[in-house]
C-alpha positions, 0 to 999 in steps of 0.5 A: 499499499502506498503511503500516499493512500494511507489516511492521515489522522494527526491534528492539522492546522490551516496555513494560507489555505493549506492543511498542514500537520499540527506537530513536528513529530507527526510530520517527521514520521510521515516524512520518513515514510514518504522518503522511504517510498520515494527513495529521497530525503524528506524532512519536516518543514515549519510553515506558519503555524504548521508542518509540511513535508519537504524534499527534492523530487526529480530535481524540483523542491516538492512540499506535501501537506494534507487534503481529504485525509491524504498526502497532497503535493502543495503549490505554495511559497516554500519560503514561508515560515 
């Protein structure tokens, strides 16, 4: 089962219209799972009052948040925070 199809039950916060992880610990656990599945380094990143997942995928900095209790690639200014 792909980590991208697993439900995200952690508490979340909304930052700039994007749903993010509320805590660094939850984001770190999900970052490890995403990194393992994709074969890249993925780390939690503080954005506003929440935490997203950040990594370099195919040479492009990629940020993941949550949408509908699933991980989703976000299009946002990764310099926030």
